[in-house]
C-alpha positions in Angstrom: -18.0 31.9 -4.2 -16.7 28.6 -2.8 -14.4 28.1 -5.8 -12.9 31.5 -5.2 -12.2 30.7 -1.5 -10.3 27.5 -2.1 -7.1 29.0 -3.6 -6.9 31.6 -0.8 -7.3 29.0 1.9 -4.8 26.7 0.2 -2.2 29.5 0.1 -2.8 30.5 3.7 -2.3 26.9 4.8 0.7 26.4 2.6 2.4 29.4 4.3 1.5 28.2 7.8 3.0 24.8 7.0 6.3 26.1 5.5 6.6 28.7 8.2 6.3 26.1 10.9 3.1 27.4 12.4 1.5 24.0 11.5 4.0 21.4 12.6 5.1 18.1 10.9 2.7 15.3 12.0 0.1 17.8 13.2 -3.5 16.9 12.5 -5.5 19.5 10.6 -9.0 19.7 12.0 -11.5 20.8 9.4 -14.0 22.2 11.8 -11.3 24.3 13.6 -9.9 25.6 10.3 -13.4 26.4 9.0 -14.0 28.5 12.2 -10.6 30.2 11.9 -11.2 31.3 8.3 -14.9 31.9 8.7 -16.0 29.5 5.9 -17.8 26.2 5.7 -15.9 22.9 5.9 -16.3 22.2 2.1 -13.7 24.7 0.8 -11.4 23.7 3.7 -11.7 20.1 2.5 -11.1 21.1 -1.1 -8.0 23.0 -0.1 -6.7 20.1 1.9 -7.2 17.7 -1.1 -5.2 20.1 -3.2 -2.4 20.3 -0.6 -2.3 16.5 -0.5 -1.7 16.4 -4.2 1.3 18.6 -3.8 2.7 16.4 -1.0 2.5 19.0 1.7 -0.1 17.1 3.7 -1.0 13.4 4.0 -4.7 12.3 3.9 -5.0 9.2 6.1 -8.1 7.0 5.6 -10.6 7.5 8.5 -8.1 9.7 10.4 -8.1 13.0 8.4 -5.3 15.3 7.2 -1.8 15.6 8.7 1.1 17.9 7.9 3.9 16.1 6.0 6.6 18.8 5.7 9.9 17.9 4.1 12.9 18.3 6.4 15.8 20.7 5.5 17.9 18.0 3.9 15.0 16.8 1.7 14.3 20.4 0.7 17.9 21.1 -0.3 18.0 17.8 -2.3 14.7 18.6 -3.9 15.9 22.0 -5.1 19.1 20.4 -6.4 17.0 17.9 -8.4 14.7 20.7 -9.6 17.7 22.7 -10.8 19.0 19.8 -12.9 15.6 19.0 -14.3 15.0 22.6 -15.3 18.5 22.8 -16.8 17.7 19.7 -19.0 14.4 21.4 -20.0 16.1 24.6 -20.9 18.8 22.8 -23.0 16.2 20.9 -25.0 13.9 23.9 -25.3 16.6 26.0 -26.8 17.2 23.4 -29.4 13.5 22.8 -30.2 11.9 26.2 -29.7 9.0 26.8 -32.2 7.1 30.0 -32.9 4.3 29.1 -30.5 6.9 28.3 -27.8 8.6 31.6 -28.4 5.3 33.5 -28.1 4.4 31.6 -24.9 7.7 32.4 -23.3 7.6 36.1 -24.2 4.0 36.5 -23.0 4.8 34.8 -19.7 7.9 37.0 -19.2 5.9 40.1 -20.1 3.3 39.2 -17.5 6.2 38.9 -14.9 7.4 42.4 -16.0 3.9 43.8 -15.7 3.5 42.4 -12.2 6.9 43.9 -11.1 6.1 47.3 -12.7 2.7 47.3 -10.8 4.3 46.3 -7.6 1.9 43.4 -7.5 3.8 40.6 -5.7 0.7 38.3 -5.7 0.5 38.5 -9.5 4.2 37.7 -10.0 4.1 34.2 -8.6 1.6 32.7 -11.1 3.3 34.6 -13.9 6.7 33.2 -12.7 5.2 29.6 -12.7 3.8 30.2 -16.2 7.3 31.1 -17.5 8.8 27.9 -16.1 5.9 25.8 -17.5 6.4 27.3 -20.9 10.0 26.1 -20.8 8.9 22.6 -19.9 6.4 22.6 -22.8 9.0 23.8 -25.3 11.1 20.7 -24.7 8.8 18.6 -26.8 9.5 15.7 -24.3 6.3 14.7 -22.5 8.0 12.5 -19.9 10.5 15.3 -18.9 7.7 17.9 -18.9 5.5 15.7 -16.6 8.4 15.1 -14.2 9.2 18.8 -14.1 5.6 19.7 -13.4 5.4 17.1 -10.7 8.4 18.4 -8.8 7.4 22.0 -9.4 4.0 21.2 -7.8 5.7 19.7 -4.8 8.0 22.7 -4.3 5.3 25.3 -5.2 4.8 26.7 -1.7 8.5 27.0 -1.1 9.2 28.7 -4.4 6.3 31.1 -3.7 7.5 31.9 -0.2 11.1 32.7 -1.2 9.8 35.5 -3.4 9.0 37.3 -0.1 12.7 37.9 0.5 13.3 41.7 0.0 14.2 42.5 -3.6 14.0 38.9 -4.6 11.3 39.5 -7.2 13.3 42.1 -9.0 16.3 39.8 -9.0 14.1 36.9 -10.2 12.9 39.0 -13.1 16.4 39.8 -14.2 17.3 36.1 -14.1 14.3 35.3 -16.2 15.4 37.9 -18.7 18.8 36.3 -19.0 17.3 32.8 -19.4 14.9 34.1 -22.0 17.7 35.7 -24.0 19.7 32.4 -24.1 16.6 30.4 -25.1 15.7 32.8 -27.9 19.2 32.7 -29.2 19.2 28.9 -29.2 22.1 28.7 -26.7 21.1 25.6 -24.8 24.3 25.4 -22.7 23.9 29.0 -21.5 20.2 28.7 -20.9 20.8 25.5 -18.8 23.5 27.2 -16.7 21.4 30.2 -16.0 18.2 28.4 -15.0 20.2 26.0 -12.8 21.6 28.9 -10.9 18.1 30.6 -10.8 16.5 27.5 -9.2 19.4 26.8 -6.8 19.4 30.3 -5.4 15.6 29.9 -4.8 16.4 27.0 -2.5 19.1 29.0 -0.7 16.9 32.0 -0.3 14.1 29.8 1.0 16.1 28.1 3.6 17.2 31.5 5.0 13.6 32.7 5.0 12.3 29.5 6.5 14.7 29.9 9.4 13.5 33.4 10.0 9.8 32.5 9.8 10.2 29.6 12.1 11.9 31.8 14.6 9.1 34.3 14.3 6.5 31.6 14.8 8.2 30.4 17.9 8.2 33.9 19.3 4.4 34.2 18.8 3.5 30.8 20.2 
């Protein structure tokens, strides 16, 4: 039961942080969070440890956990870097795509399609992440793959939240389809161009959504 609680708690805290309801530098009190969510302190602690691994919070020895949210400039620059890294991944993947890689990409895309068809927004995000990870794996470059996964982890809550923009999931799926077609055709240049645009628009959408969410949070304070 506790293991099932941790992802839910982590996602709830992620959204609070990126929406500005938990402020940069704010201390996260385990006891208070446990009371708020109606759970013991153990799954709260596990969720905080996972958040610290993604860079959203900072665990300070003998002082506890504190919010460490990136500022707007750092977010924009991080999405720009992510776009270039994913473009490099797509270019290499198109050149090196094996049968297992093709199958993994198609299966991940089909999972995205199924989530959209079912109207299941919660299922779309992990399927979306799986699609991108399949591209990283197809590069055959362990260093590039590790760097892509590291940055994807750091931007994970922001990429998840931007999918809440109205009609963004349908648009995201169409962009995936275009990326997949270029990859399967072995067109590295086109695949790189399409995935770069796909990631950059995520950053733009997120910044707009973040501004709206922070305004909403201020109104409810």
